[in-house]
NUTIVEX-692697 format. One line per field, with one value per residue (C-alpha): residue number from 1; residue in one letter; x, y, z. Coordinates in pm, whole numbers, plus 50000, padded with zeros to 5 digits. Each point is the difference from the previous one (the first is absolute). Layout:
NUTIVEX-692697
n <- NUM, ...
res <- A, ...
c1 <- X, ...
c2 <- Y, ...
c3 <- Z, ...
***
This chain:
NUTIVEX-692697
n <- 1, 2, 3, 4, 5, 6, 7, 8, 9, 10, 11, 12, 13, 14, 15, 16, 17, 18, 19, 20, 21, 22, 23, 24, 25, 26, 27, 28, 29, 30, 31, 32, 33, 34, 35, 36, 37, 38, 39, 40, 41, 42, 43, 44, 45, 46, 47, 48, 49, 50, 51, 52, 53, 54, 55, 56, 57, 58, 59, 60, 61, 62, 63, 64, 65, 66, 67, 68, 69, 70, 71, 72, 73, 74, 75, 76, 77, 78, 79, 80, 81, 82, 83, 84, 85, 86, 87, 88, 89, 90, 91, 92, 93, 94, 95, 96, 97, 98, 99, 100, 101, 102, 103, 104, 105, 106, 107, 108, 109, 110, 111, 112, 113, 114, 115, 116, 117, 118, 119, 120, 121, 122, 123, 124, 125, 126, 127, 128, 129, 130, 131, 132, 133, 134, 135, 136, 137, 138, 139, 140, 141, 142, 143, 144, 145, 146, 147, 148, 149, 150, 151, 152, 153, 154, 155, 156, 157, 158, 159, 160, 161, 162, 163, 164, 165, 166, 167, 168, 169, 170, 171, 172, 173, 174, 175, 176, 177, 178, 179, 180, 181, 182, 183, 184, 185, 186, 187, 188, 189, 190, 191, 192, 193, 194, 195, 196, 197, 198, 199, 200, 201, 202, 203, 204, 205, 206, 207, 208, 209, 210, 211, 212, 213, 214, 215, 216, 217, 218, 219, 220, 221, 222, 223, 224, 225, 226, 227, 228, 229, 230, 231, 232, 233, 234, 235, 236, 237, 238, 239, 240, 241, 242, 243, 244, 245, 246, 247, 248, 249, 250, 251, 252, 253, 254, 255, 256, 257, 258, 259, 260, 261, 262, 263, 264, 265, 266, 267, 268, 269, 270, 271, 272, 273, 274, 275, 276, 277, 278, 279, 280, 281, 282, 283, 284, 285, 286, 287, 288, 289, 290, 291, 292, 293, 294, 295, 296, 297, 298, 299, 300, 301, 302, 303, 304, 305, 306, 307, 308, 309, 310, 311, 312, 313, 314, 315, 316, 317, 318, 319, 320, 321, 322, 323, 324, 325, 326, 327, 328, 329, 330, 331, 332, 333, 334, 335, 336, 337, 338, 339, 340, 341, 342, 343, 344, 345, 346, 347, 348, 349, 350, 351, 352, 353, 354, 355, 356, 357, 358, 359, 360, 361, 362, 363, 364, 365, 366, 367, 368, 369, 370, 371, 372, 373, 374, 375, 376, 377, 378, 379, 380, 381, 382, 383, 384, 385, 386, 387, 388, 389, 390, 391, 392, 393, 394, 395, 396, 397, 398, 399, 400, 401, 402, 403, 404, 405, 406, 407, 408, 409, 410, 411, 412, 413, 414, 415, 416, 417, 418, 419, 420, 421, 422, 423, 424, 425, 426, 427, 428, 429, 430, 431, 432, 433, 434, 435, 436, 437, 438, 439, 440, 441, 442, 443, 444, 445, 446, 447, 448, 449, 450, 451, 452, 453, 454, 455, 456, 457, 458, 459, 460, 461, 462, 463, 464, 465, 466, 467, 468, 469, 470, 471, 472, 473, 474, 475, 476, 477, 478, 479, 480, 481, 482, 483, 484, 485, 486, 487, 488, 489, 490, 491, 492, 493, 494, 495, 496, 497, 498, 499, 500, 501, 502, 503, 504, 505, 506, 507, 508, 509, 510, 511, 512, 513, 514, 515, 516, 517, 518, 519, 520, 521, 522, 523, 524, 525, 526, 527, 528, 529, 530, 531, 532, 533, 534, 535, 536, 537, 538, 539, 540, 541, 542, 543, 544, 545, 546, 547, 548
res <- M, V, L, N, L, V, L, R, S, G, C, V, V, D, G, A, G, N, P, W, F, R, A, D, V, G, I, K, N, G, K, V, V, K, V, G, H, L, D, P, R, I, A, D, R, V, I, E, V, D, G, L, M, V, S, P, G, F, I, N, I, H, S, H, S, E, G, T, L, L, I, N, P, K, A, E, S, V, V, R, Q, G, I, T, T, E, V, T, G, N, C, G, F, S, L, A, P, I, C, D, G, T, K, D, L, L, L, D, N, T, P, F, P, M, P, R, L, D, I, N, W, R, S, F, S, E, Y, L, E, R, L, K, K, R, G, V, A, V, N, V, A, S, L, V, G, H, G, A, V, R, I, A, V, M, G, L, D, N, R, T, P, T, P, R, E, L, N, A, M, K, G, L, V, A, E, A, M, K, A, G, G, F, G, L, S, S, G, L, A, Y, P, P, G, F, Y, A, G, T, Q, E, L, I, E, L, C, K, V, V, S, R, Y, H, G, F, Y, A, S, H, I, R, G, E, G, A, N, G, F, I, Q, G, V, V, E, A, V, E, I, G, E, K, A, H, V, P, V, Q, V, S, H, I, E, T, H, Y, P, A, W, G, R, G, G, E, A, L, R, L, V, D, E, A, R, M, R, G, V, D, V, T, C, D, V, P, P, Y, I, L, G, Y, T, A, L, Y, T, L, L, P, D, W, V, H, E, G, G, A, V, K, L, L, E, R, L, R, G, I, E, T, R, E, K, I, E, E, D, V, R, E, Q, P, P, R, T, S, T, Q, A, L, V, K, D, G, H, W, D, R, I, V, V, S, T, F, E, A, K, P, G, L, E, G, M, S, L, A, E, V, A, Q, L, M, G, K, D, P, F, N, A, V, F, D, M, L, S, E, G, P, P, F, P, N, V, M, A, W, I, H, H, E, E, D, I, R, K, V, M, R, H, S, T, S, M, V, E, T, D, L, Y, A, L, A, P, Y, G, C, L, A, E, K, R, S, H, P, R, G, Y, G, T, F, P, M, V, F, R, K, Y, V, R, G, E, T, L, E, D, M, P, L, E, V, G, D, K, I, L, T, L, E, E, A, V, R, K, M, T, S, L, P, A, Q, R, L, G, L, R, D, R, G, L, I, R, E, G, M, W, A, D, V, T, V, F, N, P, K, T, V, K, D, R, A, T, Y, E, K, P, N, L, Y, P, E, G, V, E, Y, V, L, V, N, G, Q, V, V, V, E, E, G, E, N, T, G, L, L, P, G, T, V, L, R, R, S, S, P
c1 <- 89657, 50233, 50050, 50094, 50222, 50134, 50146, 50228, 50100, 49887, 49887, 49628, 49830, 49643, 49849, 49770, 50251, 50119, 50368, 50186, 50069, 50225, 49826, 49984, 49726, 49863, 49825, 49782, 49776, 50054, 49903, 50172, 49917, 50239, 50185, 50230, 50280, 50002, 50203, 50171, 49991, 49627, 50042, 50075, 50212, 50148, 50121, 50219, 49898, 50183, 50045, 49739, 49651, 49715, 49710, 49665, 50039, 49958, 49671, 50026, 49667, 50043, 50147, 49948, 50123, 49680, 50167, 50365, 49916, 49857, 50326, 50240, 49822, 50322, 49935, 50375, 50018, 49711, 50080, 50365, 49878, 49820, 49656, 49777, 49666, 49934, 49681, 49930, 49745, 50079, 49951, 49688, 50198, 49927, 50023, 49635, 49722, 50069, 49748, 50093, 49900, 50212, 50289, 50254, 49882, 50072, 50346, 50112, 49882, 50206, 50266, 50230, 50205, 49782, 50161, 49798, 49805, 49783, 49683, 49740, 49788, 49723, 49851, 50176, 49941, 50165, 50302, 50050, 49971, 50266, 50231, 49935, 50070, 50322, 50135, 50187, 50270, 49796, 49643, 49783, 49700, 49823, 49794, 49771, 50088, 49733, 50177, 49976, 49632, 49915, 50197, 49818, 49664, 50067, 50339, 50184, 49699, 50004, 49649, 49775, 49881, 49637, 49796, 50040, 50374, 50033, 49807, 50234, 50298, 49843, 49955, 50370, 50107, 49766, 50145, 50353, 49909, 49819, 50310, 50210, 50106, 50103, 49847, 49987, 50290, 49985, 50256, 49844, 50313, 49984, 49756, 49721, 50001, 50009, 49682, 49803, 49802, 49994, 49649, 50101, 50271, 49767, 49748, 50268, 50142, 49658, 50032, 50344, 49845, 49761, 50302, 50202, 50273, 50183, 50058, 50358, 50051, 50273, 49826, 49888, 50232, 50371, 50004, 50008, 49622, 49910, 50201, 49797, 49675, 50096, 50043, 49665, 49835, 50147, 49871, 49659, 49972, 50084, 49766, 49700, 50058, 50087, 50332, 50350, 50231, 50363, 50152, 50272, 50343, 49867, 50343, 49984, 50075, 50147, 49877, 49805, 50318, 49951, 49631, 50062, 49908, 49665, 49922, 50084, 49777, 49714, 50072, 49999, 49681, 49828, 50104, 49861, 49669, 50011, 50129, 50265, 50269, 50360, 50275, 50324, 50326, 50309, 50314, 50158, 50044, 49966, 49663, 49920, 49713, 49893, 50117, 49642, 49905, 50143, 49698, 49667, 49705, 49819, 50288, 49947, 49635, 49942, 50325, 50345, 49881, 49818, 50292, 50243, 49767, 49989, 50380, 50034, 49828, 50210, 49705, 49918, 50356, 49985, 49671, 50156, 50298, 49775, 49787, 50301, 50153, 49676, 49777, 50049, 50214, 49826, 50315, 50351, 50142, 49775, 50109, 50372, 49985, 49770, 50278, 50270, 50155, 50052, 50333, 49823, 49819, 50216, 49901, 49991, 49865, 49939, 49954, 49994, 50326, 50196, 50295, 49816, 49965, 50184, 49976, 49803, 49724, 50222, 50283, 49762, 49869, 50354, 50095, 49697, 50057, 49642, 49822, 49919, 49625, 50040, 50272, 49751, 49726, 50235, 50090, 49634, 49927, 50204, 49686, 49945, 50169, 50051, 50326, 50029, 50191, 50157, 49945, 50104, 49654, 50024, 50120, 50198, 49843, 49649, 50108, 50133, 49672, 49813, 50251, 49954, 49620, 49836, 49779, 50267, 50128, 50299, 49941, 50216, 49751, 50174, 49995, 50203, 50306, 50312, 50349, 49960, 49746, 49736, 49955, 50359, 49905, 50312, 49861, 49707, 49964, 50222, 49695, 49926, 50308, 50074, 49696, 49959, 50376, 50034, 49759, 50230, 50308, 49857, 49746, 50100, 50380, 50001, 50271, 50059, 50160, 50277, 49839, 49648, 50072, 49641, 49874, 50136, 49969, 49832, 49916, 49622, 49876, 50079, 50063, 49682, 49785, 50150, 49913, 49644, 49951, 50113, 49808, 49711, 49869, 49953, 49868, 49743, 49900, 49963, 49797, 50258, 49964, 50256, 50294, 50210, 50106, 50245, 49741, 49907, 49733, 50108, 50117, 50376, 50076, 50332, 50285, 50340, 50233, 50311, 49899, 50354, 50060, 49660, 49996, 49907, 50260, 49783, 50070, 49844, 50289, 50009, 49648, 50026, 50215, 49876, 50013, 50227, 49926, 49680, 50128, 49691, 49643, 49730, 49664, 49739, 50280, 50225, 50337, 50001, 50313, 50289, 50316, 49887, 49942, 49671, 49930, 49755, 49711, 49646, 49806, 49792, 49624, 49729, 49836, 49625, 49803, 49725, 49645, 49754
c2 <- 59210, 49735, 50052, 49731, 50231, 50355, 50169, 50240, 50353, 49992, 50283, 49939, 50099, 49935, 49953, 50301, 50225, 50168, 50077, 49718, 50013, 49803, 49747, 49646, 49769, 49744, 49690, 49746, 49723, 50106, 50363, 50331, 50094, 50288, 50262, 50220, 49954, 49648, 49823, 49718, 49784, 49943, 49821, 49638, 50115, 50336, 50077, 50307, 50196, 50325, 50180, 49787, 50091, 49820, 50000, 49821, 49689, 50068, 49911, 49882, 50121, 49812, 49650, 49673, 49765, 49801, 49689, 50034, 50048, 49649, 49870, 50184, 50164, 50169, 50272, 50049, 50275, 50187, 50003, 50094, 50321, 50087, 49900, 49859, 49989, 49878, 50096, 49720, 49925, 50302, 50067, 49779, 49685, 49816, 49627, 49991, 49949, 49692, 49798, 49644, 50042, 50312, 49936, 49948, 50317, 50196, 49852, 50014, 50359, 50151, 50240, 49913, 49681, 49775, 49711, 49683, 49994, 49728, 50203, 49835, 50306, 50158, 50294, 50315, 49903, 49660, 50168, 50231, 49702, 49816, 50298, 50031, 49630, 50020, 50287, 50298, 50247, 50307, 50115, 49946, 50209, 49855, 50144, 49785, 50022, 50094, 49776, 49698, 50073, 50038, 49688, 49796, 50103, 50073, 49852, 50215, 50097, 50335, 50118, 50177, 49778, 49897, 50120, 49656, 50004, 50347, 49889, 49702, 50230, 50225, 49698, 49908, 50355, 50003, 49672, 50136, 50319, 49806, 49785, 50310, 50123, 50361, 50079, 49918, 50034, 50013, 49952, 50166, 49966, 49618, 49730, 49975, 50350, 50169, 49816, 50162, 50318, 50287, 49919, 49648, 50136, 50259, 49730, 49784, 50298, 50071, 49669, 50107, 50328, 49813, 49857, 50327, 49865, 50178, 49955, 49966, 50009, 49938, 50233, 49905, 50201, 50064, 50186, 50374, 50050, 49673, 50087, 50312, 49830, 49716, 50239, 50161, 49660, 49900, 50320, 49949, 49649, 50123, 50300, 49800, 49702, 50214, 49826, 50141, 49950, 49895, 50066, 49739, 50105, 50336, 50089, 50037, 49719, 50042, 50177, 50214, 50163, 50357, 49953, 49914, 50349, 49977, 49670, 50143, 50302, 49755, 49850, 50346, 50103, 49682, 50051, 50354, 49847, 49768, 49686, 49825, 49927, 49910, 49832, 49805, 49977, 49779, 50208, 49821, 50105, 49644, 49832, 49633, 49823, 49696, 49960, 49919, 50368, 50056, 49812, 50160, 49936, 49757, 49755, 49928, 49901, 49648, 49968, 49856, 49699, 50224, 50245, 49723, 49876, 50349, 50034, 49682, 50165, 50206, 50219, 50062, 50101, 50241, 50143, 50048, 50181, 50219, 50099, 50086, 50209, 50176, 50022, 50256, 49830, 49897, 49887, 50135, 49686, 50045, 50364, 49908, 49742, 50220, 50258, 49742, 49994, 49626, 50067, 50165, 49678, 49740, 49643, 49970, 49654, 49726, 49660, 49812, 50156, 50159, 50049, 50295, 50182, 50328, 50043, 50272, 49900, 50138, 49770, 49702, 50057, 50022, 49679, 49818, 50140, 50132, 50332, 50124, 49937, 49631, 49962, 50127, 49770, 49707, 50090, 50026, 49674, 49820, 50049, 50100, 50108, 50272, 50206, 50316, 50304, 50319, 50303, 50362, 50141, 50263, 50360, 50134, 50345, 49851, 49759, 50297, 50187, 49704, 49957, 50362, 49983, 49989, 49697, 49767, 49689, 49772, 49656, 49712, 49865, 49666, 49700, 49867, 49807, 49843, 49937, 49627, 49725, 50025, 50371, 50079, 50150, 50091, 50300, 50140, 50373, 50169, 50163, 49665, 50056, 50371, 50227, 50150, 50049, 50146, 50281, 50109, 49971, 50155, 50258, 50083, 50008, 50058, 49745, 49812, 49655, 49926, 49670, 50154, 50299, 50024, 50068, 50351, 50137, 50329, 50137, 50048, 49852, 50053, 49682, 50060, 50043, 49682, 49804, 50141, 49869, 49652, 49982, 50216, 50090, 49637, 49909, 50269, 49868, 49650, 50131, 49866, 50210, 49807, 49990, 50247, 50223, 49984, 50077, 49840, 49733, 49923, 49657, 49989, 49978, 50184, 50056, 50125, 50128, 50210, 50320, 50053, 49654, 49849, 49917, 49749, 49763, 49811, 50104, 49916, 49763, 49855, 50040, 49751, 50201, 50101, 50370, 50157, 50212, 49835, 49880, 49876, 49917, 49913, 49850, 49998, 50058, 49714, 50050, 49853, 50184, 50048, 50182, 49961, 49622, 49813, 49820, 49751, 50094, 50007, 50247, 50154, 49976, 49996, 50339, 50011, 50318, 50033, 49981, 50274
c3 <- 14439, 49856, 49626, 49755, 49799, 49999, 49693, 50178, 49902, 49639, 49774, 49982, 49675, 50094, 49652, 50007, 49826, 50320, 50054, 50166, 50371, 50233, 50226, 50124, 49873, 50241, 49876, 50186, 49873, 49642, 50042, 50064, 50357, 50065, 49795, 50205, 50253, 50137, 50268, 49812, 50314, 49958, 49670, 49922, 49708, 49896, 49646, 49971, 49690, 50060, 49663, 49823, 49888, 50173, 49763, 49971, 49790, 49630, 49834, 49639, 49860, 49668, 50012, 49812, 50274, 50034, 49862, 50096, 50372, 49993, 49855, 50230, 50297, 50116, 49737, 49966, 49735, 50157, 50370, 49947, 49835, 50322, 49873, 50275, 49809, 49644, 49817, 49755, 49727, 49790, 49624, 49997, 50089, 50322, 50074, 50102, 49918, 49787, 49802, 49913, 49638, 49944, 50241, 49720, 49823, 50314, 50064, 49638, 49966, 50276, 49866, 50288, 50040, 50214, 50190, 49959, 50321, 50150, 49968, 50218, 50071, 49797, 50193, 50110, 50364, 49940, 49837, 50300, 50236, 49800, 50020, 50376, 50054, 49802, 50213, 49862, 50107, 49905, 50032, 49696, 49888, 49700, 49716, 49788, 49634, 49745, 49751, 50232, 50064, 49630, 49901, 50267, 49852, 49629, 49918, 49748, 49792, 49826, 50068, 50245, 50293, 50007, 50305, 50148, 49951, 50143, 50309, 50033, 49987, 50261, 50226, 49971, 50078, 50302, 50121, 49976, 50185, 50275, 50040, 50069, 49654, 49985, 49661, 49633, 49757, 49622, 49728, 49700, 49787, 50040, 49904, 50102, 50148, 49658, 49906, 50287, 49955, 50244, 50119, 50092, 50227, 50153, 50092, 50161, 50189, 50143, 50181, 50126, 50122, 50231, 50182, 50006, 49773, 49721, 49624, 49871, 49623, 49751, 49760, 49650, 49777, 49984, 49670, 49981, 50005, 50165, 50310, 50078, 49913, 50233, 50292, 49914, 49999, 50335, 50158, 49839, 50145, 50346, 49976, 49880, 50228, 50302, 50068, 50054, 49700, 49985, 49658, 49972, 49866, 49866, 49859, 49622, 49763, 49653, 49787, 50251, 50138, 50112, 50095, 50366, 50115, 49816, 50174, 50341, 49932, 49943, 50341, 50163, 49825, 50108, 50358, 49982, 49899, 50303, 49824, 50209, 49743, 50075, 49794, 50014, 49809, 49966, 49965, 49704, 49638, 49861, 50038, 50034, 49829, 49802, 49642, 49902, 50056, 49651, 49852, 49905, 50234, 49769, 50005, 50368, 49978, 50121, 50192, 49933, 49799, 49749, 49993, 49907, 49731, 49849, 50004, 49791, 49703, 49759, 49902, 50364, 50069, 49711, 50139, 50342, 49853, 49786, 50306, 50212, 49720, 49896, 50306, 50283, 50265, 50321, 50186, 50019, 49850, 49699, 49972, 50019, 49725, 49788, 50013, 49930, 50349, 50026, 50172, 50296, 50100, 50180, 50084, 50376, 50082, 49745, 50157, 49668, 49870, 50283, 49764, 49848, 50333, 50002, 49620, 49828, 49757, 49722, 50108, 50032, 49648, 49862, 50183, 49860, 49652, 49990, 49992, 50352, 49978, 49909, 50258, 50265, 49864, 50026, 50358, 50102, 49819, 50271, 50215, 50360, 50207, 49740, 50000, 50195, 49881, 50127, 49781, 49991, 50042, 50276, 50005, 50294, 50020, 50008, 50275, 50202, 49953, 50147, 50283, 50105, 49994, 50340, 49914, 49868, 50170, 49929, 49847, 49873, 49742, 50041, 50232, 50290, 49878, 50135, 49851, 50062, 49928, 49727, 50056, 49900, 49667, 49812, 49812, 50193, 50053, 50261, 50159, 50169, 50218, 50001, 49966, 50344, 50076, 49648, 50084, 50283, 49786, 49683, 50120, 50358, 49974, 49625, 49924, 49670, 50010, 49749, 49899, 49973, 49774, 49874, 50356, 50048, 50352, 50084, 50344, 49967, 50331, 50365, 50195, 50198, 49688, 49846, 50317, 49992, 49649, 50121, 50329, 50119, 49656, 49881, 50347, 49953, 49661, 50146, 50294, 50248, 50315, 50208, 49757, 49800, 50288, 50293, 50270, 50325, 49945, 49645, 49891, 50004, 49630, 50004, 49754, 50127, 49733, 49954, 49815, 49873, 49851, 49917, 49630, 49737, 49859, 49752, 49640, 49665, 49933, 50353, 50146, 50282, 50245, 50342, 50096, 50256, 50299, 50131, 50336, 50189, 49897, 50249, 49911, 50275, 50250, 49890, 49835, 49650, 49879, 50241, 49898, 49637, 50016, 49994, 50326, 49847, 50230, 49854, 50219, 49722, 49989, 49738, 50041, 49945, 49939, 50258, 49860, 50091
***
């Protein structure tokens, strides 16, 4: 047997949680064909990896790269972390299906900076074909977003769908699943997700169930009581629709700190009843979201045009401020400002006024000479793309509880970026560049970086368990039987890293820095990162879930 490539004398951590072992890994035609002692003379190429960990490629279970991969298919900030598969279409936001009449509503509503793409597709199938034709460095598994489906049928109306509209939404979900979608995602903290009732989601998930997909949800509430109720609702949807459930970023959000254990008990109890529930978590204290999450739900009805009209009225502004101050907070940003913590929310990206990036809302208000509410209203009045913010909304002990839990996976909750071109955002979140290496630095080695003092290290995971949360566990959730493990017959998605030096370098002040210690990354047997540098190859594929 002549092999294309041998990774020689590495420490193989197979992804299943087993202790690492020393072996050679032989690759041919994109797959792992031999794990053991190999004669290097039978290989076209040999890479010496003595002292390095040879792991399955990392699977990012929660990504928002559906747009940025079409801009820069090299997936720079992703692949250099060791990520070989991106799961896109999360939080209810996907770039398909699209209806001509509501296209602008969809694009203006996204809470993530969206490069202006030449969108010439409409169906989910057409979107996947566009991505496939473009080519990409990593594999892509796509979810269809409930928000995209609802906007295509109902726009941003705050009401229950009619039977005809519900059937239309079911048809769009079925089309996405037939095209190879892996499931349905919801973003119940965002418009139009927060307009949808539980029964609507159950009915759509019944369609997903027929195709053996899963339901991933950014749950409805982030407040103290809403957080727990949101987990209960996610489990209820899965239980009644007979679909597996992925609770997206289950770590607590301010002001629900301290209730992480309660949420995880709900996961355990559901699993005891036979409901397949798992979860994911980004390892950062500061969150990242749209500034418009500070507004009450009713302000979003009708889309960005209506929102801007409302913000022009003094009485409406006063009503918004009154609701945020007096009503129970639904989002963490609402809770922070209700409690007067304007200094804990920092402008991250603001296309209209980039000079405000890096300033807290308190500082912006002082600069404008206005009270903080009216400063925010003025910022939002610049129109889409709306500003994004980083906010101190997470609690370290709750993150650690999730990280330790057997069902939790690692996620970036961001999108593929690059420190050049139109994706070179000056103030994005560091998790776009550093999440997976950070887990090894922060939770395996227990190290704290001098320039990231908020992210205090603590040894709570073994290396093998950390790798499992990045590889075989998300592969299991996706139903991928030929990825996520270093085993003979598996596709050769492989990450080779130095366990002693792998770490994040991206910080809150300088988020666009590549990590260290990820030496080689293979996607479908081809080397896309070599000695820490991107080779420019695009061997990734658009993964499609097999229909029954």
